[in-house]
C-alpha positions as CSV (number, residue, x, y, z in Angstrom):
1,M,119.9,110.7,88.6
2,A,120.5,111.0,92.3
3,K,119.7,108.5,95.0
4,Y,117.2,109.8,97.6
5,Y,116.4,108.3,101.0
6,V,112.7,109.0,101.7
7,Q,110.9,108.2,104.9
8,S,107.5,109.0,106.4
9,G,105.5,107.1,108.9
10,N,106.6,103.4,108.6
11,V,107.7,104.0,105.0
12,R,111.4,104.0,104.1
13,M,112.4,103.8,100.5
14,V,115.5,104.5,98.5
15,V,114.5,106.1,95.2
16,D,116.5,107.2,92.1
17,A,115.1,110.5,90.8
18,D,116.2,113.7,89.1
19,E,115.0,115.8,92.0
20,A,113.8,115.4,95.6
21,D,110.2,116.3,94.8
22,K,110.0,113.7,92.1
23,A,111.3,111.1,94.6
24,A,108.6,112.2,97.0
25,L,105.9,111.8,94.4
26,W,107.1,108.3,93.5
27,V,106.8,107.3,97.2
28,I,103.3,108.7,97.3
29,H,102.5,106.8,94.2
30,R,103.9,103.5,95.5
31,T,102.0,104.0,98.8
32,M,98.7,104.9,97.1
33,Q,98.9,101.8,94.9
34,Q,98.1,99.6,97.9
35,V,94.7,101.3,98.4
36,V,93.5,102.7,95.0
37,P,93.4,101.2,91.5
38,V,96.1,103.1,89.7
39,Y,96.4,100.9,86.6
40,E,93.6,98.8,85.2
41,E,95.9,95.8,84.5
42,D,97.2,95.9,88.1
43,E,93.8,96.1,89.8
44,L,93.4,93.8,92.7
45,T,90.2,93.2,94.6
46,P,89.9,94.8,98.0
47,Q,90.3,91.3,99.6
48,E,93.5,90.7,97.6
49,K,94.9,94.1,98.6
50,S,94.1,93.3,102.2
51,E,95.9,90.0,102.0
52,L,98.8,91.5,100.3
53,G,99.0,94.3,102.9
54,V,99.2,91.7,105.7
55,L,101.9,89.8,103.9
56,Q,104.0,92.8,102.9
57,G,103.1,95.2,105.6
58,I,100.9,98.1,105.0
59,M,102.7,101.3,104.2
60,V,101.5,104.3,106.3
61,L,102.7,107.8,105.7
62,G,103.2,110.5,108.3
63,N,102.3,114.2,108.0
64,T,105.6,114.9,106.3
65,L,108.1,113.1,104.0
66,H,111.7,113.5,104.9
67,I,114.1,113.3,102.0
68,S,117.9,113.2,102.0
69,E,120.6,112.3,99.5
70,I,122.9,111.1,102.4
71,G,120.7,108.6,104.3
72,F,117.8,107.9,106.6
73,D,117.1,109.7,109.9
74,R,119.1,112.8,108.9
75,P,118.3,116.0,110.9
76,D,119.1,118.0,107.8
77,A,116.6,116.2,105.5
78,A,114.3,118.2,103.4
79,Q,110.6,118.0,104.5
80,F,107.6,117.8,102.2
81,D,104.0,118.1,103.4
82,T,102.2,114.7,102.7
83,F,98.8,116.3,102.0
84,E,100.3,118.7,99.4
85,L,102.0,115.8,97.7
86,L,98.8,113.8,97.7
87,V,97.0,116.7,96.0
88,E,99.8,117.0,93.3
89,W,99.8,113.2,92.8
90,N,96.0,113.2,92.4
91,Q,96.3,116.0,89.8
92,L,98.8,113.9,87.9
93,M,96.6,110.8,88.0
94,V,93.6,112.9,86.7
95,A,95.8,114.3,83.9
96,L,97.0,110.8,82.9
97,D,93.4,109.5,82.9
98,R,92.4,112.4,80.6
99,L,95.3,111.7,78.2
100,A,94.4,108.0,78.1
101,S,90.8,108.9,77.3
102,M,91.9,111.2,74.5
103,L,94.0,108.5,73.0
104,E,91.3,105.9,72.9
């Protein structure tokens, strides 16, 4: 696995992944966890999420994610469209939900 430096908006994460697009999806997933219920066992109330956001700092994505294997703030970083990644992430979450329903 490679190490990827992913940044967008106020989000800066170092992610181990097989490919840059997988690192980008992981950052989308981690960011979306703060606002939507992703796992039933991890569900927090809106109030708890708000309090956690204040304590940890709310992650806000920009229009693009910049990904590099070298470091942050690289002019040669690959760019991914945030909206396209959100659409792909949503499709993955729907597929996982359907699989879980089939296994029940």
